[in-house]
N, C-alpha and C positions, 0 to 999 in steps of 0.2 A: 612735793617734788623730790626726787631722789638726788643724792649727792653726785656731783660731776665725777666721771670715771677717769678723767685725764686721758693719756694715751692708752689705748687698749686694742685688742684684736679679737675678732670673732672667727678667726681661722683663715681669713683671706686678706683683706686690706686693713691696715691699721687705721684707727680713728682717733680723733682728738675730741673728747667730749668736754666742752668748756662753755659756761653761760655767756651768751652774747657773741659768740664766735661765728663769723660768717665764713662758710666754706663753699668751694665751687669744684666742679668736675669738668675736665676738658677731655673731649674725645678727638682722636686723630685716626684717620684711615691708615690701614697697613702700609700703603705705598706713598703716603704723604711726604715722608722723609726717608730715603733709602738708608738701610743700616750701614752701608759702606761710607756714606757721607758723615754719619754720626761717629763712626769709628775714626775717620780721618780727623774730625774736629777734636775728639778725645785725645788723639795722639798730639795734635798741634798744641793743645792746652795742657798736655801732660797730666791727664786725668786718670786716676785709678778707679776701680769699682768701689773703693771705700771712702771716697770723697764726701764731705758733708755738704748739705744743701746750702749752707751759708757761705761756703768758700766762693770767692770771686770767680774762679774758673768754672765752677758749676753754674753760677748765674750767667756767665758768658755763653756756656753751652746751651742753656735754656733759651737765651735771647736768640742765638743763631737758629735753633730749631724753630722757634716761633716765626722768625722772619722767613725762613724757607717755606714753612707751611702756608704762609700768607701769599706766597708766589703762585700757588695753584698747581703744583707738580702732581703727578699721579693721575689716577682716573677721575678724581673729584666726583665720586658716585653720589654724594649728597646734593649735588646740583640737579639730580634727577628727582623731580617732584615726588614720585611714588616711593623711591628709596628714602628720601628725607621724611616723608609721612610715616613710613614704617618705623623708622627710628624714633621719631617723636611720639608716636602712639605707644611704643614699647616703654619709653621713659616715663610716661605719665599714666601707664596702665594701673598702678597701685596707688596713685595719688588720690 
């Protein structure tokens, strides 16, 4: 087995390669949380683009986004069986 790489990038998303680390990916549809809503929350929380992910304000923003997403705003296209099936098949295609 090769040595863990730690944080590295292959030219797009950064990755953390660490033994035993469990990672997940979350997908959101484009219209799940309107950009103007996120902008308003950032202003309320006095967030800049350089904020760290461990900052409490950043955690609060992620909490607000998750709660808003759970309310089912937007088109909710993944409730359409065929659309959900296409996404699922795409994700497991190379598995």
